[in-house]
N, CA, C and O atoms as CSV, one atom per row, in Angstrom:
chain,resi,resn,atom,element,x,y,z
A,1,MET,N,N,2.276,8.251,-8.207
A,1,MET,CA,C,1.918,8.837,-7.292
A,1,MET,C,C,1.711,7.618,-6.123
A,1,MET,O,O,1.526,6.471,-6.529
A,2,ASN,N,N,1.749,7.907,-4.586
A,2,ASN,CA,C,1.945,7.147,-3.900
A,2,ASN,C,C,0.388,6.720,-2.957
A,2,ASN,O,O,-0.558,7.467,-3.208
A,3,LEU,N,N,0.204,5.930,-2.242
A,3,LEU,CA,C,-0.900,5.722,-1.273
A,3,LEU,C,C,-1.361,6.917,-0.541
A,3,LEU,O,O,-2.539,6.936,-0.183
A,4,ARG,N,N,-0.476,8.067,-0.229
A,4,ARG,CA,C,-1.211,8.632,0.577
A,4,ARG,C,C,-2.037,9.606,-0.082
A,4,ARG,O,O,-2.982,10.147,0.493
A,5,GLU,N,N,-1.635,9.901,-1.544
A,5,GLU,CA,C,-2.243,10.567,-2.663
A,5,GLU,C,C,-3.290,9.873,-3.068
A,5,GLU,O,O,-4.068,10.719,-3.507
A,6,ALA,N,N,-3.706,8.956,-3.164
A,6,ALA,CA,C,-4.706,8.061,-3.713
A,6,ALA,C,C,-6.026,8.149,-3.145
A,6,ALA,O,O,-6.074,8.128,-1.915
A,7,ILE,N,N,-7.134,8.244,-3.797
A,7,ILE,CA,C,-8.234,8.430,-3.371
A,7,ILE,C,C,-9.041,7.146,-2.822
A,7,ILE,O,O,-9.014,6.030,-3.341
A,8,GLU,N,N,-9.835,7.559,-1.558
A,8,GLU,CA,C,-10.567,6.488,-1.359
A,8,GLU,C,C,-11.670,5.336,-2.136
A,8,GLU,O,O,-12.679,5.779,-2.685
A,9,GLY,N,N,-11.459,4.233,-2.128
A,9,GLY,CA,C,-12.098,3.550,-2.710
A,9,GLY,C,C,-11.966,3.357,-3.952
A,9,GLY,O,O,-12.936,2.851,-4.516
A,10,LYS,N,N,-10.893,3.647,-4.679
A,10,LYS,CA,C,-10.597,3.817,-5.960
A,10,LYS,C,C,-9.479,2.242,-5.944
A,10,LYS,O,O,-8.848,1.877,-4.952
A,11,GLU,N,N,-9.484,1.613,-7.139
A,11,GLU,CA,C,-8.665,0.572,-6.992
A,11,GLU,C,C,-7.501,0.988,-8.047
A,11,GLU,O,O,-7.721,1.658,-9.056
A,12,TYR,N,N,-6.433,0.570,-7.723
A,12,TYR,CA,C,-4.939,0.979,-8.237
A,12,TYR,C,C,-4.441,-0.089,-8.261
A,12,TYR,O,O,-4.833,-0.923,-7.445
A,13,ILE,N,N,-3.381,-0.432,-9.230
A,13,ILE,CA,C,-2.279,-1.185,-9.488
A,13,ILE,C,C,-0.930,-0.867,-8.702
A,13,ILE,O,O,-0.565,0.269,-9.007
A,14,ILE,N,N,-0.262,-1.333,-8.005
A,14,ILE,CA,C,0.935,-1.292,-7.609
A,14,ILE,C,C,2.176,-1.047,-8.589
A,14,ILE,O,O,2.524,-2.048,-9.216
A,15,LYS,N,N,2.697,-0.200,-8.754
A,15,LYS,CA,C,3.409,0.214,-9.955
A,15,LYS,C,C,4.987,-0.421,-9.367
A,15,LYS,O,O,5.701,-1.161,-10.044
A,16,SER,N,N,5.324,0.071,-7.936
A,16,SER,CA,C,6.527,-0.257,-7.212
A,16,SER,C,C,6.446,-0.078,-5.899
A,16,SER,O,O,5.471,0.463,-5.379
A,17,ILE,N,N,7.498,-0.532,-5.218
A,17,ILE,CA,C,7.498,-0.298,-3.729
A,17,ILE,C,C,9.374,0.279,-3.581
A,17,ILE,O,O,10.400,-0.293,-3.949
A,18,ASN,N,N,9.203,1.375,-3.013
A,18,ASN,CA,C,10.379,2.203,-3.106
A,18,ASN,C,C,10.921,2.281,-1.480
A,18,ASN,O,O,10.710,3.226,-0.719
A,19,THR,N,N,11.617,1.124,-1.184
A,19,THR,CA,C,12.269,0.916,0.117
A,19,THR,C,C,13.511,0.332,0.098
A,19,THR,O,O,13.746,-0.554,-0.724
A,20,ASP,N,N,14.496,0.768,1.032
A,20,ASP,CA,C,15.763,-0.067,0.508
A,20,ASP,C,C,15.804,-1.271,1.791
A,20,ASP,O,O,16.755,-2.042,1.920
A,21,ASP,N,N,14.826,-1.272,2.523
A,21,ASP,CA,C,14.552,-2.772,3.516
A,21,ASP,C,C,14.078,-3.865,3.120
A,21,ASP,O,O,12.897,-4.210,3.065
A,22,GLU,N,N,15.231,-4.561,2.771
A,22,GLU,CA,C,14.659,-5.897,2.511
A,22,GLU,C,C,13.722,-6.899,3.162
A,22,GLU,O,O,13.115,-7.824,2.622
A,23,GLU,N,N,13.732,-6.495,4.528
A,23,GLU,CA,C,12.690,-7.251,5.303
A,23,GLU,C,C,11.496,-6.365,5.499
A,23,GLU,O,O,10.613,-6.825,6.222
A,24,LEU,N,N,11.329,-5.267,5.021
A,24,LEU,CA,C,10.078,-4.926,4.985
A,24,LEU,C,C,9.531,-5.314,3.469
A,24,LEU,O,O,8.403,-5.808,3.473
A,25,ASN,N,N,10.017,-5.198,2.467
A,25,ASN,CA,C,10.190,-5.817,1.004
A,25,ASN,C,C,9.445,-7.193,0.933
A,25,ASN,O,O,8.512,-7.457,0.174
A,26,ALA,N,N,10.081,-8.110,1.954
A,26,ALA,CA,C,9.624,-9.262,2.297
A,26,ALA,C,C,8.149,-9.549,2.863
A,26,ALA,O,O,7.327,-10.402,2.530
A,27,PHE,N,N,8.107,-8.617,3.758
A,27,PHE,CA,C,6.801,-8.257,4.563
A,27,PHE,C,C,5.473,-8.262,3.781
A,27,PHE,O,O,4.441,-8.931,3.719
A,28,LEU,N,N,6.083,-7.070,3.163
A,28,LEU,CA,C,5.204,-6.754,2.039
A,28,LEU,C,C,4.530,-7.627,0.886
A,28,LEU,O,O,3.453,-7.556,0.294
A,29,PHE,N,N,5.466,-8.351,0.832
A,29,PHE,CA,C,5.397,-9.527,-0.156
A,29,PHE,C,C,4.426,-10.407,0.158
A,29,PHE,O,O,3.518,-10.731,-0.607
A,30,SER,N,N,4.623,-10.907,1.531
A,30,SER,CA,C,3.974,-12.005,2.297
A,30,SER,C,C,2.469,-11.561,2.486
A,30,SER,O,O,1.641,-12.451,2.682
A,31,LEU,N,N,2.103,-10.371,2.445
A,31,LEU,CA,C,0.758,-9.731,2.451
A,31,LEU,C,C,0.299,-9.575,1.217
A,31,LEU,O,O,-0.813,-9.052,1.134
A,32,GLY,N,N,0.878,-9.903,0.152
A,32,GLY,CA,C,0.303,-9.903,-1.236
A,32,GLY,C,C,0.377,-8.468,-1.914
A,32,GLY,O,O,-0.298,-8.144,-2.891
A,33,CYS,N,N,1.316,-7.630,-1.243
A,33,CYS,CA,C,1.387,-6.540,-1.782
A,33,CYS,C,C,3.015,-6.236,-2.390
A,33,CYS,O,O,4.072,-6.027,-1.795
A,34,TYR,N,N,2.720,-6.308,-3.640
A,34,TYR,CA,C,4.039,-6.057,-4.727
A,34,TYR,C,C,3.636,-5.594,-5.975
A,34,TYR,O,O,2.524,-5.109,-6.181
A,35,ASP,N,N,4.656,-5.751,-6.959
A,35,ASP,CA,C,4.358,-4.744,-8.402
A,35,ASP,C,C,2.946,-5.644,-9.124
A,35,ASP,O,O,2.751,-6.858,-9.051
A,36,GLY,N,N,2.252,-4.809,-9.680
A,36,GLY,CA,C,1.266,-5.760,-10.799
A,36,GLY,C,C,0.135,-5.983,-9.918
A,36,GLY,O,O,-0.886,-6.244,-10.555
A,37,GLU,N,N,-0.049,-5.958,-8.350
A,37,GLU,CA,C,-1.204,-6.345,-7.602
A,37,GLU,C,C,-2.201,-5.165,-7.584
A,37,GLU,O,O,-1.859,-4.002,-7.797
A,38,LYS,N,N,-3.245,-5.494,-7.359
A,38,LYS,CA,C,-4.606,-4.325,-7.238
A,38,LYS,C,C,-4.405,-4.063,-5.951
A,38,LYS,O,O,-4.000,-5.006,-5.271
A,39,ILE,N,N,-4.659,-2.551,-5.186
A,39,ILE,CA,C,-5.006,-2.278,-4.119
A,39,ILE,C,C,-5.804,-1.176,-3.900
A,39,ILE,O,O,-5.745,-0.174,-4.613
A,40,THR,N,N,-6.616,-1.309,-2.869
A,40,THR,CA,C,-7.522,-0.288,-2.534
A,40,THR,C,C,-7.392,0.631,-1.254
A,40,THR,O,O,-7.396,0.060,-0.164
A,41,VAL,N,N,-7.294,1.818,-1.292
A,41,VAL,CA,C,-7.310,2.347,-0.049
A,41,VAL,C,C,-8.763,2.970,0.366
A,41,VAL,O,O,-9.418,3.902,-0.102
A,42,VAL,N,N,-9.006,1.993,1.522
A,42,VAL,CA,C,-10.297,2.178,1.972
A,42,VAL,C,C,-10.417,3.407,2.738
A,42,VAL,O,O,-11.392,4.112,2.480
A,43,THR,N,N,-9.412,3.881,3.844
A,43,THR,CA,C,-9.868,5.286,4.634
A,43,THR,C,C,-8.553,5.689,4.735
A,43,THR,O,O,-7.652,4.885,4.975
A,44,HIS,N,N,-8.335,7.093,4.540
A,44,HIS,CA,C,-7.058,7.859,4.828
A,44,HIS,C,C,-7.382,7.946,6.629
A,44,HIS,O,O,-8.524,8.060,7.072
A,45,ARG,N,N,-6.317,7.876,7.380
A,45,ARG,CA,C,-6.305,8.524,8.795
A,45,ARG,C,C,-5.172,9.405,9.065
A,45,ARG,O,O,-4.256,9.568,8.259
A,46,LYS,N,N,-5.239,9.948,10.158
A,46,LYS,CA,C,-3.633,10.979,10.556
A,46,LYS,C,C,-2.706,9.949,10.776
A,46,LYS,O,O,-1.629,10.500,11.007
A,47,GLY,N,N,-2.607,8.960,10.812
A,47,GLY,CA,C,-1.340,8.324,11.159
A,47,GLY,C,C,-0.988,7.577,10.066
A,47,GLY,O,O,0.213,7.308,10.036
A,48,GLY,N,N,-1.776,7.070,8.980
A,48,GLY,CA,C,-1.551,5.927,8.116
A,48,GLY,C,C,-3.072,5.858,7.220
A,48,GLY,O,O,-3.655,6.931,7.070
A,49,CYS,N,N,-3.556,4.884,6.767
A,49,CYS,CA,C,-4.468,4.448,6.043
A,49,CYS,C,C,-4.635,3.255,6.348
A,49,CYS,O,O,-3.805,2.657,7.034
A,50,THR,N,N,-6.011,2.551,5.784
A,50,THR,CA,C,-6.172,1.205,5.742
A,50,THR,C,C,-6.259,0.932,4.066
A,50,THR,O,O,-6.797,1.637,3.212
A,51,VAL,N,N,-5.602,-0.223,3.927
A,51,VAL,CA,C,-5.853,-0.576,2.482
A,51,VAL,C,C,-6.258,-1.961,2.453
A,51,VAL,O,O,-6.075,-2.700,3.420
A,52,SER,N,N,-6.854,-2.377,1.274
A,52,SER,CA,C,-7.433,-3.696,0.999
A,52,SER,C,C,-6.835,-4.050,0.005
A,52,SER,O,O,-6.742,-3.259,-0.934
A,53,VAL,N,N,-6.286,-5.280,-0.070
A,53,VAL,CA,C,-5.184,-5.965,-0.795
A,53,VAL,C,C,-5.687,-7.477,-0.810
A,53,VAL,O,O,-5.488,-8.094,0.236
A,54,LYS,N,N,-6.273,-8.118,-1.788
A,54,LYS,CA,C,-6.502,-9.539,-2.113
A,54,LYS,C,C,-7.030,-9.910,-0.654
A,54,LYS,O,O,-6.496,-10.457,0.312
A,55,ASP,N,N,-8.520,-9.297,-0.934
A,55,ASP,CA,C,-9.733,-9.501,0.041
A,55,ASP,C,C,-9.440,-9.403,1.595
A,55,ASP,O,O,-10.166,-9.873,2.470
A,56,ALA,N,N,-8.404,-8.802,1.767
A,56,ALA,CA,C,-7.925,-8.689,3.139
A,56,ALA,C,C,-7.756,-7.287,3.427
A,56,ALA,O,O,-7.268,-6.656,2.489
A,57,ARG,N,N,-8.076,-6.499,4.666
A,57,ARG,CA,C,-7.548,-5.421,4.807
A,57,ARG,C,C,-6.566,-5.068,6.089
A,57,ARG,O,O,-6.655,-5.517,7.232
A,58,TYR,N,N,-5.540,-4.067,5.523
A,58,TYR,CA,C,-4.520,-3.560,6.756
A,58,TYR,C,C,-4.526,-2.378,6.935
A,58,TYR,O,O,-5.125,-1.540,6.261
A,59,SER,N,N,-3.698,-2.166,8.082
A,59,SER,CA,C,-3.695,-0.981,8.432
A,59,SER,C,C,-2.188,-0.518,8.313
A,59,SER,O,O,-1.424,-0.987,9.156
A,60,ILE,N,N,-1.750,0.211,7.517
A,60,ILE,CA,C,-0.338,0.846,7.389
A,60,ILE,C,C,-0.038,2.546,7.861
A,60,ILE,O,O,-0.930,3.395,7.888
A,61,ASP,N,N,1.176,2.763,8.158
A,61,ASP,CA,C,1.456,4.019,8.576
A,61,ASP,C,C,1.727,4.865,7.335
A,61,ASP,O,O,1.929,4.262,6.281
A,62,ASN,N,N,1.750,6.049,7.345
A,62,ASN,CA,C,2.091,7.074,6.407
A,62,ASN,C,C,3.538,6.963,5.552
A,62,ASN,O,O,3.769,7.260,4.380
A,63,GLN,N,N,4.366,6.453,6.530
A,63,GLN,CA,C,5.828,6.463,5.877
A,63,GLN,C,C,5.920,4.996,4.738
A,63,GLN,O,O,6.624,4.876,3.735
A,64,LEU,N,N,4.937,4.006,5.339
A,64,LEU,CA,C,4.583,2.689,4.346
A,64,LEU,C,C,3.888,3.236,3.168
A,64,LEU,O,O,4.256,2.822,2.069
A,65,ALA,N,N,3.020,4.030,3.226
A,65,ALA,CA,C,1.971,4.562,2.045
A,65,ALA,C,C,2.713,5.256,1.267
A,65,ALA,O,O,2.345,5.352,0.096
A,66,GLU,N,N,3.833,5.864,1.648
A,66,GLU,CA,C,4.380,6.967,0.882
A,66,GLU,C,C,5.455,6.154,-0.125
A,66,GLU,O,O,5.907,6.649,-1.157
A,67,ALA,N,N,5.829,4.593,0.454
A,67,ALA,CA,C,6.864,4.103,-0.307
A,67,ALA,C,C,6.079,2.909,-1.368
A,67,ALA,O,O,6.649,2.142,-2.144
A,68,ILE,N,N,4.903,3.014,-1.165
A,68,ILE,CA,C,4.079,2.122,-2.294
A,68,ILE,C,C,3.525,2.917,-3.404
A,68,ILE,O,O,2.759,3.824,-3.078
A,69,ILE,N,N,3.835,2.698,-4.971
A,69,ILE,CA,C,3.788,3.814,-5.764
A,69,ILE,C,C,2.636,3.259,-6.767
A,69,ILE,O,O,2.828,2.236,-7.424
A,70,VAL,N,N,1.720,3.821,-6.823
A,70,VAL,CA,C,0.544,3.595,-7.703
A,70,VAL,C,C,0.383,4.026,-8.688
A,70,VAL,O,O,-0.639,3.758,-9.320
């Protein structure tokens, strides 16, 4: 399941990041978003969602949300 399909307020463990873009992988890693890390979808919006990783909140678009597998 990806983050677009995740239930708001439920904590998940990131299983993988499905992207071929090394720069994007490095960016996500710098945010603390990598395999084995806990992530929570705070809210879904039309253009994306807000997630909580390591006590910080980030707004991500739908394309990125689909690349994060939980």
